[in-house]
C-alpha positions in Angstrom: 116.2 138.2 96.5 116.6 141.8 97.6 118.4 144.0 95.2 121.3 146.0 96.6 120.7 149.6 95.5 122.9 152.5 96.4 120.6 155.5 97.2 121.6 159.0 96.3 123.3 161.0 99.1 123.7 164.5 97.6 120.5 164.9 95.6 118.9 168.1 96.7 122.3 169.5 97.6 124.7 169.2 94.7 121.9 168.7 92.1 118.1 168.7 92.1 116.3 165.9 94.1 113.3 165.7 91.7 113.2 164.2 88.3 111.8 167.2 86.5 114.2 169.6 88.2 117.1 167.3 87.4 116.2 167.1 83.7 115.7 170.8 83.5 119.1 171.5 85.0 120.9 168.9 82.8 119.4 170.5 79.7 120.5 173.9 80.9 124.0 172.6 81.5 124.1 171.1 78.1 122.8 174.3 76.4 125.2 176.6 78.3 128.4 175.1 76.8 127.6 173.4 73.5 130.4 171.3 72.0 131.3 172.9 68.7 135.1 172.5 68.3 136.7 169.6 66.5 136.9 166.5 68.7 139.1 163.4 68.8 137.8 160.8 66.4 136.9 158.4 69.1 136.9 159.5 72.8 137.9 156.7 75.2 138.2 158.7 78.4 137.5 162.1 80.0 138.0 164.2 83.1 135.1 166.0 84.7 134.6 168.2 87.8 132.3 167.3 90.6 131.1 170.4 92.4 127.4 171.3 92.6 125.9 171.6 89.2 125.5 175.3 89.6 129.2 175.6 89.6 130.6 172.9 87.4 127.7 171.0 85.9 128.1 172.6 82.5 131.7 171.4 82.3 130.8 167.8 83.2 127.9 167.9 80.8 130.3 169.1 78.1 132.5 166.0 78.4 129.5 163.6 78.2 128.1 165.5 75.3 131.4 165.3 73.5 131.5 161.6 74.1 128.0 161.1 72.8 128.9 163.1 69.7 131.7 160.7 68.9 130.4 157.5 70.5 126.6 157.6 70.7 126.5 154.0 72.0 128.5 153.2 75.2 127.9 150.0 77.1 129.7 151.0 80.3 131.1 154.1 81.9 133.8 153.3 84.4 133.7 156.3 86.7 136.8 156.8 88.8 135.9 159.0 91.7 137.9 161.0 94.2 138.7 159.4 97.6 137.5 162.3 99.8 137.2 160.0 102.8 138.7 156.7 101.8 142.3 156.0 102.7 143.0 152.4 101.8 145.7 151.3 99.4 143.5 149.8 96.6 140.7 151.5 94.7 137.2 150.4 95.8 134.1 149.2 94.1 130.8 148.5 95.9 128.6 145.4 95.7 125.4 147.2 94.7 123.4 146.1 91.6 122.4 149.6 90.7 122.7 153.3 91.8 119.5 155.2 92.1 119.2 158.9 91.1 116.2 161.1 90.6 116.2 159.7 87.0 115.9 156.1 88.1 118.3 153.2 88.6 121.6 153.0 86.7 122.6 149.4 86.5 126.1 148.3 87.6 128.2 146.3 85.1 128.8 143.4 87.5 130.8 141.4 84.8 133.3 144.2 84.4 133.5 144.7 88.2 134.3 141.0 88.6 137.0 141.2 85.9 138.7 144.1 87.8 138.4 142.1 91.0 140.0 139.1 89.3 142.9 141.3 88.3 143.3 142.4 92.0 143.3 146.1 91.1 140.2 146.9 93.2 138.6 145.7 96.4 134.9 145.7 97.4 134.2 148.3 100.1 130.7 149.8 100.3 131.8 152.3 103.0 134.1 154.0 100.4 131.0 154.9 98.4 128.6 155.6 101.2 129.0 159.4 101.4 131.2 160.1 98.3 129.6 162.6 95.9 132.2 162.8 93.1 130.8 159.8 91.2 127.1 160.3 92.1 126.9 163.8 90.5 128.0 162.3 87.1 125.4 159.5 86.9 122.3 161.6 85.9 124.2 163.0 82.9 125.0 159.4 81.8 121.4 158.4 82.3 120.1 161.3 80.2 122.5 161.0 77.3 123.2 157.3 77.4 120.0 155.7 78.7 121.1 152.1 77.9 124.5 152.4 79.5 125.7 150.7 82.6 128.1 152.2 85.1 131.0 150.9 87.3 131.8 153.3 90.1 135.3 153.1 91.6 136.7 155.3 94.4 140.4 155.8 93.6 142.9 156.9 96.3 145.9 159.1 95.2 148.5 156.2 95.1 150.3 154.3 92.4 147.7 151.6 92.2 145.5 154.1 90.4 147.7 153.7 87.3 147.5 149.9 87.4 143.7 150.2 87.7 143.6 152.4 84.6 145.8 150.1 82.6 143.6 147.1 83.6 140.5 148.9 82.6 142.0 149.7 79.2 142.8 146.0 78.7 139.2 145.1 79.4 138.0 148.0 77.1 139.8 146.4 74.2 137.3 143.5 74.2 135.2 144.0 71.0 132.1 143.0 72.8 132.4 145.9 75.2 132.2 149.6 74.6 133.8 151.2 77.6 134.6 154.8 78.4 136.6 155.8 81.5 135.8 159.0 83.4 138.0 160.5 86.0 136.2 162.9 88.5 138.3 165.6 90.1 138.2 169.3 90.9 141.4 171.3 90.8 143.1 173.7 93.2 141.1 174.5 96.3 142.5 177.9 97.1 141.8 180.3 100.0 141.4 180.5 103.8 138.4 178.2 103.7 140.6 175.4 102.4 143.7 176.3 104.5 145.7 176.7 101.3 147.1 180.2 100.6 150.8 179.8 99.5 150.6 183.0 97.4 148.6 185.1 99.8 144.9 185.7 100.4 144.3 188.3 97.7 143.7 188.4 94.0 147.3 187.5 93.2 146.9 184.2 95.0 143.6 183.4 93.2 145.2 184.2 89.8 148.2 181.9 90.7 145.8 179.1 91.5 144.2 179.3 88.1 147.0 180.4 85.8 149.9 178.4 87.3 148.8 175.7 89.7 145.7 174.5 87.7 147.6 175.0 84.5 150.3 172.6 85.6 147.7 169.9 86.3 146.0 170.5 82.9 149.3 170.3 81.0 150.2 167.0 82.6 146.7 165.6 81.9 146.6 166.7 78.3 150.1 165.2 77.9 148.8 161.9 79.4 151.6 162.1 82.0 149.9 160.2 84.8 153.3 159.4 86.5 154.0 163.1 86.8 150.5 164.3 87.5 149.9 162.0 90.5 152.9 163.1 92.8 152.7 166.7 91.6 149.1 167.0 92.5 149.8 165.7 96.0 152.7 168.0 96.4 151.1 171.2 94.9 147.5 170.5 95.9 146.2 171.2 92.4 143.6 168.4 92.3 141.5 166.7 95.0 141.2 163.5 92.9 144.6 162.9 91.4 144.1 159.1 91.7 140.9 159.3 89.7 142.5 161.5 87.1 145.6 159.3 86.9 143.4 156.1 86.4 141.5 157.7 83.5 144.7 159.1 81.9 146.5 155.7 82.2 143.6 154.0 80.6 143.6 156.5 77.7 147.3 156.1 77.2 147.1 152.3 77.2 144.4 152.6 74.6 146.7 154.5 72.3 145.7 158.1 72.9 148.6 160.4 72.3 147.2 163.7 73.6 144.2 165.0 75.5 142.0 168.0 74.6 140.9 170.7 77.0 137.3 171.6 76.2 136.8 174.2 78.9 138.2 175.6 82.1 136.7 177.9 84.8 136.8 178.3 88.6 134.2 178.9 91.2 135.0 182.6 91.5 134.3 183.1 87.8 131.1 181.3 88.1 130.0 183.4 91.1 131.0 186.6 89.2 128.9 185.6 86.2 125.9 184.0 87.9 125.7 185.8 91.2 127.5 189.1 90.6 129.7 188.5 93.6 133.2 187.0 94.4 134.9 185.2 97.2 138.3 185.0 98.9 138.2 181.3 98.0 138.2 179.5 94.6 138.1 176.0 93.2 139.2 175.2 89.6 137.3 173.0 87.2 138.4 171.5 83.9 136.6 169.5 81.1 139.1 167.3 79.3 138.6 164.4 76.7 141.0 161.8 75.4 
């Protein structure tokens, strides 16, 4: 029988294509933002950005490092991804048996996938995952920090079904035989002429508004676990590209009894460019690392 393997589509673009380069950059990301502050006793979910690792890999790594610190053994990561080019009403899994990255094959938790399918909160749609990068860029961090873990990738459109998905995932995570962590993958406000979004102008005032006001509103809703508010507000104010993914992870955390999230770090692409490249841009994208 031929194994169904999802091949990487953004290796060499968003992150290194070779094993050694991939490991080197993961270690650099982990070292650049060590987790030192007090953390929730048991982390059940998190929100991570999904830009190229140069821009947001350190924030994504920070979330996975925080999880490893509190829960060193995780059986399955359900990764809720942004629906950049998927527009159906229900979230989508694929039918692969593993996802390949430069670090090898990450096995899919088929049992958990079947359980979500039985609850009719997801459908199988390989096309939804064919070119989607928001989940793929997280998988090498999991492979490095949790080498025994399985994954369950789910592309989540920005509709109310995202909340039902998160709640169903939480119910399955309560099974004592499972150790499940839910990850929502989203970037925040895409501001500037490149993105066709400049409600506060094209200068520095607009960029500051994107970070200090628009992104802050998303972060406040996420930390408060207010998925019902976050989802429509993100659509209205364009302060997240993956509000469905975020809402699913937040709904799961809330269902599992979490009362408040914790912001580990925030930055934006302009700050990264300023610190790493000594330049700036008229455009900027926000990134947040949050755990629940």
